[in-house]
TORPA-970233 format. One record per atom (N, C-alpha, C, O): atom name; x, y, z; residue in one letter; chain. Coordinates in pm, whole numbers, plus 50000, padded with zeros to 5 digits. Example, Ala and Ser with C-alpha at 12.3 -4.5 7.8 and 13.67 -1.06 7.14 Angstrom:
BEGIN
   lumti       u       v       w   tordren   semi
       N   51319   49431   50780         a      A
      CA   51230   49550   50780         a      A
       C   51320   49670   50780         a      A
       O   51424   49668   50846         a      A
       N   51285   49775   50708         s      A
      CA   51367   49894   50714         s      A
       C   51290   50003   50787         s      A
       O   51341   50114   50804         s      A
END
This chain:
BEGIN
   lumti       u       v       w   tordren   semi
       N   45247   50611   55821         m      A
      CA   45400   50621   55812         m      A
       C   45434   50583   55679         m      A
       O   45409   50479   55618         m      A
       N   45518   50723   55629         t      A
      CA   45562   50701   55490         t      A
       C   45717   50638   55485         t      A
       O   45804   50669   55566         t      A
       N   45735   50538   55367         m      A
      CA   45874   50503   55384         m      A
       C   45970   50572   55310         m      A
       O   45935   50603   55196         m      A
       N   46084   50604   55346         k      A
      CA   46187   50688   55274         k      A
       C   46238   50603   55168         k      A
       O   46283   50492   55197         k      A
       N   46237   50641   55052         q      A
      CA   46300   50536   54928         q      A
       C   46441   50547   54944         q      A
       O   46509   50650   54941         q      A
       N   46488   50402   54966         q      A
      CA   46634   50384   54983         q      A
       C   46726   50419   54843         q      A
       O   46680   50398   54731         q      A
       N   46837   50464   54860         s      A
      CA   46898   50527   54752         s      A
       C   47011   50406   54721         s      A
       O   47053   50327   54805         s      A
       N   47052   50413   54572         s      A
      CA   47116   50305   54553         s      A
       C   47273   50387   54524         s      A
       O   47265   50509   54506         s      A
       N   47391   50332   54522         r      A
      CA   47511   50363   54485         r      A
       C   47485   50403   54366         r      A
       O   47499   50523   54343         r      A
       N   47447   50324   54272         f      A
      CA   47451   50339   54123         f      A
       C   47336   50410   54068         f      A
       O   47344   50430   53947         f      A
       N   47226   50455   54128         t      A
      CA   47144   50555   54090         t      A
       C   47193   50699   54020         t      A
       O   47275   50767   54083         t      A
       N   47153   50737   53917         v      A
      CA   47217   50836   53847         v      A
       C   47137   50970   53852         v      A
       O   47042   50974   53773         v      A
       N   47156   51073   53925         p      A
      CA   47069   51186   53920         p      A
       C   47016   51246   53769         p      A
       O   47090   51269   53674         p      A
       N   46900   51262   53772         d      A
      CA   46792   51297   53650         d      A
       C   46892   51406   53549         d      A
       O   46909   51392   53427         d      A
       N   46943   51502   53626         w      A
      CA   47044   51590   53513         w      A
       C   47153   51539   53473         w      A
       O   47229   51608   53405         w      A
       N   47185   51414   53505         l      A
      CA   47304   51331   53456         l      A
       C   47271   51249   53338         l      A
       O   47353   51218   53251         l      A
       N   47141   51214   53339         k      A
      CA   47120   51058   53259         k      A
       C   47091   51153   53121         k      A
       O   47133   51089   53024         k      A
       N   47046   51256   53089         w      A
      CA   47036   51314   52940         w      A
       C   47156   51309   52890         w      A
       O   47176   51231   52796         w      A
       N   47281   51406   52952         p      A
      CA   47394   51394   52898         p      A
       C   47455   51310   52872         p      A
       O   47525   51317   52771         p      A
       N   47454   51172   52965         i      A
      CA   47536   51025   52925         i      A
       C   47442   50981   52776         i      A
       O   47498   50948   52672         i      A
       N   47310   50987   52791         i      A
      CA   47257   50914   52681         i      A
       C   47307   50996   52537         i      A
       O   47340   50933   52437         i      A
       N   47307   51133   52541         v      A
      CA   47313   51204   52430         v      A
       C   47490   51150   52387         v      A
       O   47533   51106   52281         v      A
       N   47549   51172   52495         l      A
      CA   47731   51103   52485         l      A
       C   47720   50967   52404         l      A
       O   47791   50952   52304         l      A
       N   47632   50868   52446         l      A
      CA   47646   50728   52432         l      A
       C   47586   50732   52231         l      A
       O   47639   50681   52132         l      A
       N   47488   50797   52242         i      A
      CA   47417   50823   52092         i      A
       C   47516   50882   51983         i      A
       O   47515   50837   51868         i      A
       N   47603   50986   52023         l      A
      CA   47716   51037   51969         l      A
       C   47828   50935   51943         l      A
       O   47899   50934   51843         l      A
       N   47834   50866   52026         f      A
      CA   47953   50754   52021         f      A
       C   47925   50659   51906         f      A
       O   47999   50639   51809         f      A
       N   47812   50606   51930         f      A
      CA   47761   50501   51827         f      A
       C   47754   50587   51700         f      A
       O   47831   50543   51615         f      A
       N   47694   50681   51665         i      A
      CA   47686   50704   51546         i      A
       C   47818   50767   51481         i      A
       O   47810   50785   51360         i      A
       N   47931   50801   51538         t      A
      CA   48064   50823   51521         t      A
       C   48121   50697   51477         t      A
       O   48178   50684   51369         t      A
       N   48104   50595   51574         a      A
      CA   48148   50481   51546         a      A
       C   48100   50391   51403         a      A
       O   48176   50324   51333         a      A
       N   47957   50412   51385         v      A
      CA   47891   50373   51263         v      A
       C   47940   50452   51160         v      A
       O   47944   50377   51062         v      A
       N   47977   50559   51129         m      A
      CA   48031   50622   51040         m      A
       C   48164   50593   51030         m      A
       O   48203   50592   50913         m      A
       N   48257   50566   51121         g      A
      CA   48407   50533   51083         g      A
       C   48377   50396   51004         g      A
       O   48414   50389   50886         g      A
       N   48314   50288   51062         v      A
      CA   48326   50143   51002         v      A
       C   48270   50184   50864         v      A
       O   48322   50128   50768         v      A
       N   48160   50283   50837         w      A
      CA   48135   50290   50677         w      A
       C   48225   50340   50604         w      A
       O   48248   50302   50488         w      A
       N   48293   50439   50669         l      A
      CA   48409   50515   50576         l      A
       C   48516   50433   50555         l      A
       O   48574   50440   50447         l      A
       N   48549   50366   50628         y      A
      CA   48672   50230   50650         y      A
       C   48623   50166   50511         y      A
       O   48695   50165   50411         y      A
       N   48487   50109   50516         s      A
      CA   48444   49999   50422         s      A
       C   48461   50076   50278         s      A
       O   48529   50029   50187         s      A
       N   48404   50175   50273         d      A
      CA   48412   50235   50166         d      A
       C   48531   50287   50087         d      A
       O   48535   50308   49966         d      A
       N   48638   50306   50188         a      A
      CA   48744   50304   50106         a      A
       C   48814   50179   50075         a      A
       O   48885   50174   49974         a      A
       N   48800   50082   50148         q      A
      CA   48807   49942   50099         q      A
       C   48810   49901   49984         q      A
       O   48902   49856   49917         q      A
       N   48635   49931   49948         n      A
      CA   48571   49885   49821         n      A
       C   48650   49939   49707         n      A
       O   48686   49871   49611         n      A
       N   48681   50093   49727         d      A
      CA   48753   50167   49623         d      A
       C   48878   50098   49600         d      A
       O   48899   50069   49482         d      A
       N   48963   50065   49680         k      A
      CA   49070   50009   49679         k      A
       C   49071   49870   49579         k      A
       O   49137   49842   49479         k      A
       N   49002   49823   49628         n      A
      CA   48965   49651   49611         n      A
       C   48911   49654   49451         n      A
       O   48948   49576   49363         n      A
       N   48803   49778   49434         s      A
      CA   48752   49761   49290         s      A
       C   48871   49829   49199         s      A
       O   48861   49794   49082         s      A
       N   48947   49891   49217         q      A
      CA   49069   49936   49148         q      A
       C   49171   49829   49145         q      A
       O   49221   49801   49036         q      A
       N   49198   49779   49231         d      A
      CA   49291   49623   49193         d      A
       C   49208   49562   49107         d      A
       O   49250   49580   48993         d      A
       N   49094   49489   49110         q      A
      CA   49009   49403   49039         q      A
       C   49025   49484   48898         q      A
       O   49066   49421   48801         q      A
       N   48996   49608   48885         e      A
      CA   49015   49645   48756         e      A
       C   49155   49647   48700         e      A
       O   49170   49635   48579         e      A
       N   49261   49661   48781         a      A
      CA   49390   49647   48707         a      A
       C   49414   49505   48679         a      A
       O   49476   49488   48574         a      A
       N   49381   49390   48749         r      A
      CA   49384   49256   48715         r      A
       C   49307   49250   48584         r      A
       O   49378   49208   48493         r      A
       N   49204   49274   48555         t      A
      CA   49099   49280   48431         t      A
       C   49194   49323   48333         t      A
       O   49229   49243   48246         t      A
       N   49248   49459   48337         l      A
      CA   49303   49541   48222         l      A
       C   49452   49444   48181         l      A
       O   49508   49425   48073         l      A
       N   49479   49401   48302         a      A
      CA   49645   49349   48259         a      A
       C   49601   49204   48180         a      A
       O   49670   49163   48086         a      A
       N   49500   49144   48218         i      A
      CA   49462   49000   48128         i      A
       C   49426   49021   48002         i      A
       O   49448   48940   47912         i      A
       N   49357   49151   47985         q      A
      CA   49299   49147   47836         q      A
       C   49391   49217   47745         q      A
       O   49368   49221   47624         q      A
       N   49511   49280   47807         n      A
      CA   49580   49364   47718         n      A
       C   49751   49340   47718         n      A
       O   49835   49415   47670         n      A
       N   49772   49199   47796         t      A
      CA   49886   49144   47791         t      A
       C   49895   48990   47772         t      A
       O   49799   48914   47762         t      A
       N   50001   48964   47769         a      A
      CA   49991   48792   47748         a      A
       C   49965   48734   47892         a      A
       O   49973   48612   47896         a      A
       N   49938   48791   48001         l      A
      CA   49919   48755   48115         l      A
       C   49777   48667   48113         l      A
       O   49676   48711   48058         l      A
       N   49779   48553   48171         s      A
      CA   49646   48460   48169         s      A
       C   49610   48448   48343         s      A
       O   49491   48420   48359         s      A
       N   49664   48458   48435         t      A
      CA   49653   48442   48565         t      A
       C   49713   48540   48645         t      A
       O   49834   48556   48624         t      A
       N   49659   48612   48732         v      A
      CA   49762   48684   48819         v      A
       C   49735   48626   48979         v      A
       O   49642   48578   49044         v      A
       N   49891   48666   48997         q      A
      CA   49891   48590   49132         q      A
       C   49897   48731   49253         q      A
       O   49854   48720   49368         q      A
       N   49940   48819   49213         n      A
      CA   49965   48934   49306         n      A
       C   49927   49107   49274         n      A
       O   49999   49166   49194         n      A
       N   49858   49150   49314         v      A
      CA   49861   49313   49291         v      A
       C   49907   49424   49379         v      A
       O   49857   49448   49488         v      A
       N   49964   49463   49347         t      A
      CA   50058   49593   49485         t      A
       C   50010   49733   49388         t      A
       O   49961   49738   49276         t      A
       N   50047   49840   49482         v      A
      CA   50029   49964   49418         v      A
       C   50128   50029   49465         v      A
       O   50171   50014   49579         v      A
       N   50184   50130   49355         y      A
      CA   50287   50241   49382         y      A
       C   50225   50348   49374         y      A
       O   50156   50373   49276         y      A
       N   50239   50439   49488         h      A
      CA   50199   50538   49466         h      A
       C   50305   50670   49445         h      A
       O   50353   50735   49538         h      A
       N   50331   50696   49305         g      A
      CA   50423   50794   49271         g      A
       C   50368   50915   49244         g      A
       O   50287   50978   49311         g      A
       N   50434   50950   49104         e      A
      CA   50358   51104   49053         e      A
       C   50204   51037   49026         e      A
       O   50106   51087   49082         e      A
       N   50193   50940   48952         e      A
      CA   50067   50889   48951         e      A
       C   50079   50738   49015         e      A
       O   50181   50674   49039         e      A
       N   49929   50700   49037         t      A
      CA   49910   50557   49105         t      A
       C   49905   50458   48979         t      A
       O   49846   50459   48871         t      A
       N   49997   50371   49048         v      A
      CA   50046   50245   48937         v      A
       C   49996   50106   48982         v      A
       O   50042   50053   49083         v      A
       N   49916   50056   48918         h      A
      CA   49887   49889   48986         h      A
       C   50009   49787   48941         h      A
       O   50021   49771   48820         h      A
       N   50076   49735   49004         i      A
      CA   50175   49640   48955         i      A
       C   50095   49501   48973         i      A
       O   50041   49462   49076         i      A
       N   50101   49445   48864         v      A
      CA   50018   49330   48833         v      A
       C   50096   49233   48803         v      A
       O   50157   49238   48696         v      A
       N   50115   49108   48902         e      A
      CA   50224   48986   48880         e      A
       C   50159   48846   48874         e      A
       O   50103   48782   48963         e      A
       N   50184   48811   48726         g      A
      CA   50102   48658   48673         g      A
       C   50171   48601   48618         g      A
       O   50293   48612   48626         g      A
       N   50109   48524   48546         t      A
      CA   50177   48403   48461         t      A
       C   50120   48387   48317         t      A
       O   50009   48436   48297         t      A
       N   50169   48338   48236         e      A
      CA   50133   48374   48069         e      A
       C   50058   48197   48055         e      A
       O   50066   48107   48139         e      A
       N   50010   48196   47965         e      A
      CA   49968   48073   47927         e      A
       C   50084   47933   47925         e      A
       O   50068   47818   47966         e      A
       N   50184   47989   47870         n      A
      CA   50318   47912   47850         n      A
       C   50364   47901   47994         n      A
       O   50450   47815   48015         n      A
       N   50323   47969   48091         g      A
      CA   50372   47908   48231         g      A
       C   50477   48008   48246         g      A
       O   50534   47970   48348         g      A
       N   50541   48124   48203         s      A
      CA   50638   48162   48198         s      A
       C   50564   48312   48289         s      A
       O   50445   48339   48273         s      A
       N   50647   48392   48376         e      A
      CA   50585   48468   48448         e      A
       C   50609   48632   48415         e      A
       O   50723   48665   48381         e      A
       N   50510   48730   48423         g      A
      CA   50521   48857   48394         g      A
       C   50505   48948   48476         g      A
       O   50478   48917   48592         g      A
       N   50517   49093   48438         l      A
      CA   50472   49181   48507         l      A
       C   50407   49320   48448         l      A
       O   50480   49403   48395         l      A
       N   50292   49335   48460         a      A
      CA   50202   49437   48416         a      A
       C   50199   49587   48494         a      A
       O   50155   49606   48607         a      A
       N   50252   49684   48409         f      A
      CA   50203   49806   48542         f      A
       C   50103   49879   48472         f      A
       O   50101   49912   48353         f      A
       N   50025   49899   48557         v      A
      CA   49846   49951   48509         v      A
       C   49822   50074   48570         v      A
       O   49836   50092   48691         v      A
       N   49786   50163   48487         q      A
      CA   49731   50291   48560         q      A
       C   49568   50249   48527         q      A
       O   49511   50270   48420         q      A
       N   49513   50186   48643         a      A
      CA   49351   50169   48636         a      A
       C   49275   50300   48624         a      A
       O   49165   50285   48570         a      A
       N   49303   50418   48657         d      A
      CA   49234   50505   48641         d      A
       C   49216   50583   48503         d      A
       O   49137   50672   48472         d      A
       N   49307   50525   48437         q      A
      CA   49323   50604   48334         q      A
       C   49307   50475   48170         q      A
       O   49337   50495   48053         q      A
       N   49240   50335   48247         q      A
      CA   49228   50258   48179         q      A
       C   49354   50193   48082         q      A
       O   49327   50145   47972         q      A
       N   49484   50198   48132         s      A
      CA   49574   50191   48031         s      A
       C   49681   50094   48092         s      A
       O   49694   50110   48214         s      A
       N   49762   49996   48037         v      A
      CA   49866   49921   48067         v      A
       C   49984   50019   48025         v      A
       O   49982   50075   47915         v      A
       N   50088   50039   48117         l      A
      CA   50187   50157   48098         l      A
       C   50305   50048   48019         l      A
       O   50349   50076   47907         l      A
       N   50340   49948   48079         e      A
      CA   50428   49848   48037         e      A
       C   50400   49710   48058         e      A
       O   50318   49676   48142         e      A
       N   50460   49634   47993         y      A
      CA   50446   49499   48017         y      A
       C   50609   49432   48000         y      A
       O   50682   49459   47905         y      A
       N   50636   49365   48084         v      A
      CA   50782   49304   48093         v      A
       C   50771   49162   48137         v      A
       O   50700   49126   48231         v      A
       N   50855   49073   48055         k      A
      CA   50872   48914   48117         k      A
       C   50964   48926   48250         k      A
       O   51051   49011   48268         k      A
       N   50933   48840   48323         a      A
      CA   51026   48847   48456         a      A
       C   51171   48766   48405         a      A
       O   51273   48782   48472         a      A
       N   51171   48702   48316         k      A
      CA   51290   48649   48277         k      A
       C   51383   48743   48209         k      A
       O   51493   48712   48163         k      A
       N   51327   48862   48208         d      A
      CA   51408   48989   48133         d      A
       C   51438   49085   48265         d      A
       O   51488   49196   48249         d      A
       N   51408   49037   48383         v      A
      CA   51423   49184   48490         v      A
       C   51517   49099   48593         v      A
       O   51510   48976   48592         v      A
       N   51591   49156   48668         l      A
      CA   51645   49085   48808         l      A
       C   51529   49030   48891         l      A
       O   51417   49079   48875         l      A
       N   51546   48950   48962         s      A
      CA   51446   48909   49066         s      A
       C   51436   49047   49196         s      A
       O   51499   49149   49171         s      A
       N   51383   49041   49281         m      A
      CA   51366   49118   49385         m      A
       C   51480   49082   49481         m      A
       O   51538   49174   49538         m      A
       N   51520   48947   49503         d      A
      CA   51596   48900   49607         d      A
       C   51748   48939   49511         d      A
       O   51841   48990   49573         d      A
       N   51762   48913   49382         g      A
      CA   51860   48947   49313         g      A
       C   51905   49105   49335         g      A
       O   52022   49143   49344         g      A
       N   51812   49172   49339         m      A
      CA   51858   49332   49346         m      A
       C   51888   49376   49474         m      A
       O   51969   49466   49496         m      A
       N   51818   49307   49572         k      A
      CA   51866   49312   49735         k      A
       C   51987   49291   49746         k      A
       O   52063   49374   49797         k      A
       N   52030   49158   49693         s      A
      CA   52185   49106   49688         s      A
       C   52281   49219   49629         s      A
       O   52374   49264   49696         s      A
       N   52252   49262   49501         q      A
      CA   52327   49359   49450         q      A
       C   52341   49460   49559         q      A
       O   52432   49457   49642         q      A
       N   52258   49540   49553         w      A
      CA   52227   49638   49629         w      A
       C   52318   49622   49775         w      A
       O   52386   49720   49806         w      A
       N   52321   49514   49856         r      A
      CA   52387   49494   49966         r      A
       C   52535   49515   49935         r      A
       O   52595   49610   49986         r      A
       N   52595   49433   49855         s      A
      CA   52727   49446   49820         s      A
       C   52760   49606   49792         s      A
       O   52882   49616   49775         s      A
       N   52708   49707   49783         s      A
      CA   52732   49814   49726         s      A
       C   52695   49923   49886         s      A
       O   52719   50042   49902         s      A
       N   52642   49842   49964         c      A
      CA   52614   49946   50109         c      A
       C   52583   49833   50228         c      A
       O   52478   49792   50276         c      A
       N   52747   49796   50259         e      A
      CA   52696   49684   50343         e      A
       C   52693   49734   50488         e      A
       O   52661   49648   50569         e      A
       N   52713   49830   50527         s      A
      CA   52660   49887   50655         s      A
       C   52505   49959   50676         s      A
       O   52458   49999   50782         s      A
       N   52447   49961   50555         c      A
      CA   52320   50016   50540         c      A
       C   52212   49929   50646         c      A
       O   52264   49831   50698         c      A
       N   52079   49954   50679         n      A
      CA   51999   49901   50731         n      A
       C   51880   49911   50614         n      A
       O   51813   50010   50586         n      A
       N   51873   49761   50550         f      A
      CA   51772   49747   50460         f      A
       C   51644   49738   50527         f      A
       O   51622   49679   50633         f      A
       N   51547   49813   50446         k      A
      CA   51398   49810   50500         k      A
       C   51297   49737   50399         k      A
       O   51216   49655   50440         k      A
       N   51306   49769   50273         k      A
      CA   51213   49691   50145         k      A
       C   51257   49726   50030         k      A
       O   51325   49825   50001         k      A
       N   51214   49635   49958         v      A
      CA   51228   49653   49783         v      A
       C   51090   49632   49741         v      A
       O   51011   49558   49799         v      A
       N   51062   49714   49622         q      A
      CA   50927   49693   49569         q      A
       C   50917   49762   49419         q      A
       O   50972   49867   49388         q      A
       N   50847   49693   49347         y      A
      CA   50850   49760   49192         y      A
       C   50792   49878   49217         y      A
       O   50716   49893   49312         y      A
       N   50825   49979   49128         a      A
      CA   50766   50103   49096         a      A
       C   50762   50144   48973         a      A
       O   50799   50082   48873         a      A
       N   50700   50282   48983         f      A
      CA   50689   50323   48819         f      A
       C   50734   50469   48811         f      A
       O   50648   50548   48847         f      A
       N   50829   50512   48780         e      A
      CA   50906   50633   48783         e      A
       C   50948   50702   48677         e      A
       O   51031   50632   48619         e      A
       N   50926   50838   48606         e      A
      CA   50976   50894   48483         e      A
       C   50940   50802   48381         e      A
       O   51031   50775   48302         e      A
       N   50814   50740   48359         g      A
      CA   50760   50675   48265         g      A
       C   50826   50542   48241         g      A
       O   50837   50498   48126         g      A
       N   50879   50463   48366         e      A
      CA   50982   50347   48340         e      A
       C   50947   50276   48447         e      A
       O   50915   50335   48550         e      A
       N   50948   50116   48439         p      A
      CA   50927   50045   48556         p      A
       C   51080   50030   48625         p      A
       O   51179   50013   48552         p      A
       N   51088   50037   48740         v      A
      CA   51199   50066   48803         v      A
       C   51184   49972   48964         v      A
       O   51072   49948   49009         v      A
       N   51298   49932   49031         f      A
      CA   51282   49904   49166         f      A
       C   51317   50010   49260         f      A
       O   51405   50090   49231         f      A
       N   51249   50016   49375         e      A
      CA   51268   50094   49491         e      A
       C   51279   50048   49602         e      A
       O   51197   49979   49663         e      A
       N   51395   50091   49641         l      A
      CA   51462   50021   49739         l      A
       C   51462   50116   49837         l      A
       O   51488   50231   49803         l      A
       N   51430   50086   49990         t      A
      CA   51394   50154   50078         t      A
       C   51497   50117   50202         t      A
       O   51498   50007   50256         t      A
       N   51584   50228   50238         y      A
      CA   51690   50166   50365         y      A
       C   51719   50296   50429         y      A
       O   51682   50409   50398         y      A
       N   51805   50248   50538         i      A
      CA   51878   50369   50637         i      A
       C   52060   50373   50609         i      A
       O   52141   50280   50609         i      A
       N   52071   50465   50596         d      A
      CA   52257   50463   50495         d      A
       C   52300   50481   50641         d      A
       O   52244   50454   50747         d      A
       N   52448   50548   50604         e      A
      CA   52553   50494   50694         e      A
       C   52531   50665   50768         e      A
       O   52582   50683   50879         e      A
       N   52490   50727   50732         q      A
      CA   52459   50887   50792         q      A
       C   52320   50912   50881         q      A
       O   52285   51011   50946         q      A
       N   52249   50775   50856         n      A
      CA   52143   50762   50942         n      A
       C   52010   50842   50876         n      A
       O   51916   50884   50945         n      A
       N   52020   50854   50737         r      A
      CA   51909   50909   50685         r      A
       C   51845   50778   50590         r      A
       O   51904   50676   50554         r      A
       N   51710   50820   50565         y      A
      CA   51588   50740   50531         y      A
       C   51609   50762   50404         y      A
       O   51608   50878   50364         y      A
       N   51633   50655   50314         v      A
      CA   51676   50664   50164         v      A
       C   51582   50587   50076         v      A
       O   51555   50468   50098         v      A
       N   51523   50672   49956         f      A
      CA   51443   50591   49872         f      A
       C   51539   50604   49735         f      A
       O   51549   50704   49664         f      A
       N   51607   50471   49718         d      A
      CA   51686   50478   49593         d      A
       C   51623   50379   49489         d      A
       O   51556   50282   49523         d      A
       N   51654   50414   49348         y      A
      CA   51563   50360   49261         y      A
       C   51679   50284   49156         y      A
       O   51790   50334   49139         y      A
       N   51639   50165   49094         f      A
      CA   51726   50096   49004         f      A
       C   51593   50051   48893         f      A
       O   51476   50031   48922         f      A
       N   51671   50045   48739         t      A
      CA   51612   50000   48655         t      A
       C   51565   49853   48703         t      A
       O   51592   49812   48816         t      A
       N   51493   49775   48610         l      A
      CA   51478   49633   48630         l      A
       C   51590   49525   48613         l      A
       O   51600   49416   48668         l      A
       N   51665   49584   48528         t      A
      CA   51796   49503   48508         t      A
       C   51928   49527   48604         t      A
       O   52041   49480   48591         t      A
       N   51871   49624   48715         g      A
      CA   51955   49658   48829         g      A
       C   52064   49746   48811         g      A
       O   52163   49741   48883         g      A
       N   52044   49858   48684         e      A
      CA   52149   49968   48662         e      A
       C   52094   50101   48748         e      A
       O   51974   50125   48762         e      A
       N   52174   50161   48789         s      A
      CA   52145   50265   48883         s      A
       C   52042   50366   48787         s      A
       O   52057   50382   48666         s      A
       N   51959   50414   48852         f      A
      CA   51838   50501   48799         f      A
       C   51869   50657   48855         f      A
       O   51913   50682   48968         f      A
       N   51844   50735   48775         d      A
      CA   51889   50905   48787         d      A
       C   51817   50954   48924         d      A
       O   51828   51074   48948         d      A
       N   51749   50879   49013         q      A
      CA   51671   50932   49113         q      A
       C   51709   50889   49241         q      A
       O   51754   50775   49254         q      A
       N   51697   50967   49339         r      A
      CA   51726   50930   49498         r      A
       C   51708   51031   49586         r      A
       O   51752   51145   49570         r      A
       N   51637   50988   49687         f      A
      CA   51590   51066   49810         f      A
       C   51644   51007   49920         f      A
       O   51644   50887   49947         f      A
       N   51699   51113   49995         a      A
      CA   51777   51085   50124         a      A
       C   51710   51197   50241         a      A
       O   51728   51318   50233         a      A
       N   51639   51140   50336         f      A
      CA   51585   51247   50460         f      A
       C   51649   51202   50550         f      A
       O   51671   51085   50583         f      A
       N   51684   51307   50596         k      A
      CA   51756   51311   50767         k      A
       C   51660   51290   50851         k      A
       O   51555   51354   50840         k      A
       N   51680   51190   50958         q      A
      CA   51608   51166   51071         q      A
       C   51633   51242   51200         q      A
       O   51744   51248   51253         q      A
       N   51535   51295   51244         n      A
      CA   51570   51365   51383         n      A
       C   51514   51278   51487         n      A
       O   51395   51265   51518         n      A
       N   51623   51218   51539         n      A
      CA   51599   51099   51655         n      A
       C   51630   51190   51820         n      A
       O   51619   51129   51927         n      A
END
């Protein structure tokens, strides 16, 4: 007497095993490639940040660096914020890929970001503020303010570091 093999609910037919195995292998390869690509991009970013730090310390009065931000305008510019030996603060605008410091300004000679925001707020009270950051446009260090104006446009507005209006402003109509 022969026994009939019992089937399980979890038994997968042979013709389905190979496509599942191939799909799992492809998923694994795709995940590994994604992690590698992300890691490689982060290493490039971090190496340029480090290069900007080094250039700022070597070519300006900065002795320590507190923060590095990146502005993507016509050219990529790293903004290095730090302190000098005497304790005063400064900003270096560095183009890391060109190995050059574009501009160095002492923090005491510029309006603070909070001061710029307050000055702007008094001229546009009904606007919805998004952010303020340092930027570099037309060969000059500037503030870039981002906000939504009274006409529901997304606006990039630029001001000199002393708070004066700069001759550049972009407003984009939003489709809601």
